[in-house]
Structures are given as structure tokens and as C-alpha cells.
C-alpha positions as CSV (number, residue, x, y, z in Angstrom):
1,M,3.9,21.5,11.3
2,N,1.0,23.7,12.2
3,E,-1.2,22.0,14.9
4,A,-4.5,22.8,13.0
5,L,-3.1,21.4,9.8
6,L,-1.9,18.2,11.6
7,A,-5.3,17.7,13.2
8,S,-7.0,18.2,9.8
9,Y,-4.6,15.7,8.2
10,K,-5.3,13.1,10.9
11,A,-9.1,13.6,10.5
12,R,-8.8,13.0,6.7
13,I,-6.8,9.8,7.2
14,M,-9.4,8.4,9.6
15,L,-12.2,9.3,7.2
16,I,-10.4,7.6,4.3
17,E,-9.6,4.5,6.3
18,T,-13.2,4.3,7.5
19,D,-14.5,4.7,4.0
20,V,-12.1,2.1,2.5
21,Y,-12.4,-0.6,5.2
22,S,-15.9,-1.9,6.0
23,L,-14.8,-4.4,8.7
24,I,-12.2,-3.7,11.4
25,K,-11.2,-6.3,14.1
26,Y,-9.0,-5.9,17.1
27,D,-7.0,-8.5,19.1
28,Y,-6.2,-7.6,22.7
29,T,-5.2,-11.2,23.7
30,G,-3.1,-11.1,26.9
31,G,-2.8,-7.3,27.3
32,P,-2.5,-4.3,25.1
33,L,-3.6,-4.2,21.4
34,K,-1.6,-6.8,19.5
35,Y,-3.2,-7.0,16.1
36,T,-5.6,-4.9,14.0
37,G,-7.3,-6.4,11.0
38,R,-9.0,-4.5,8.2
39,H,-11.1,-5.7,5.3
40,T,-13.1,-4.1,2.5
41,D,-15.9,-6.7,2.7
42,P,-18.1,-6.2,5.8
43,D,-19.0,-10.0,5.6
44,A,-15.4,-11.3,5.2
45,A,-14.6,-14.6,7.0
46,D,-11.6,-14.8,9.2
47,T,-10.2,-17.3,6.6
48,D,-10.4,-14.8,3.7
49,P,-6.8,-14.2,2.5
50,N,-7.3,-10.5,1.8
51,W,-7.2,-9.1,5.4
52,R,-4.8,-6.2,6.0
53,V,-3.3,-7.3,9.3
54,T,-1.2,-5.0,11.4
55,K,1.0,-6.2,14.4
56,H,1.5,-3.6,17.1
57,T,4.8,-3.9,19.0
58,Y,5.5,-2.0,22.3
59,S,8.5,-1.0,24.4
60,G,7.9,0.5,27.8
61,G,4.2,0.8,27.1
62,N,4.7,2.8,24.0
63,W,4.1,1.8,20.4
64,T,7.5,1.2,18.7
65,V,6.7,-0.7,15.5
66,L,3.7,-1.3,13.3
67,K,4.1,-4.1,10.7
68,T,1.4,-4.7,8.1
69,K,0.9,-7.6,5.7
70,T,-2.0,-9.1,3.7
71,G,-3.3,-12.5,4.8
72,R,-5.8,-14.4,6.8
73,W,-7.1,-13.0,10.1
74,D,-7.2,-16.4,11.7
75,Q,-3.5,-16.9,10.9
76,K,-2.3,-13.5,12.1
77,A,0.2,-14.9,14.6
78,T,1.9,-16.9,11.8
79,L,1.7,-14.1,9.3
80,L,3.3,-11.6,11.7
81,P,5.0,-13.5,14.5
């Protein structure tokens, strides 16, 4: 794929994600990024069941797997163990 086209595609994805999700949280507990949470409501509580939670899995310091489910931010470790 053309590098300019790829950069343009990535920029559009970031713009769409920023436009859709008004609240984004990060969990770095104990090292590298473990969880990312996104919500359309900028005032959403951690107990709201409509968070889009992503678990980041690493191998040798590199991202290897991203798993995403909808659920409560405060129960992310149970939602995506």
C-alpha cells in the first residue's frame, strides 16, 4: 500500500474515533498499557455497562493481541481476563 495513502487512512481512523468517543481512559497498572476504555458519553461513570473496553496483550514488548468487549470499566479485568 502507498505510504501516503496509509498515513491518510490512519489519520481518518483517528478522527472518526475521536469524534465518536467523547471519553477515553487508559490503564497502565503494573507496566505497559493493559486496557483502553472508550465511551460516547463524556460524563459516563465507571459502572456504566456501555464502555468499549480493549485489552492489550504483549509478547517481547510488542503488541500481539487486542481484544475488545462492551462492559463496565470498573470490571475490565473480569470482562477481559
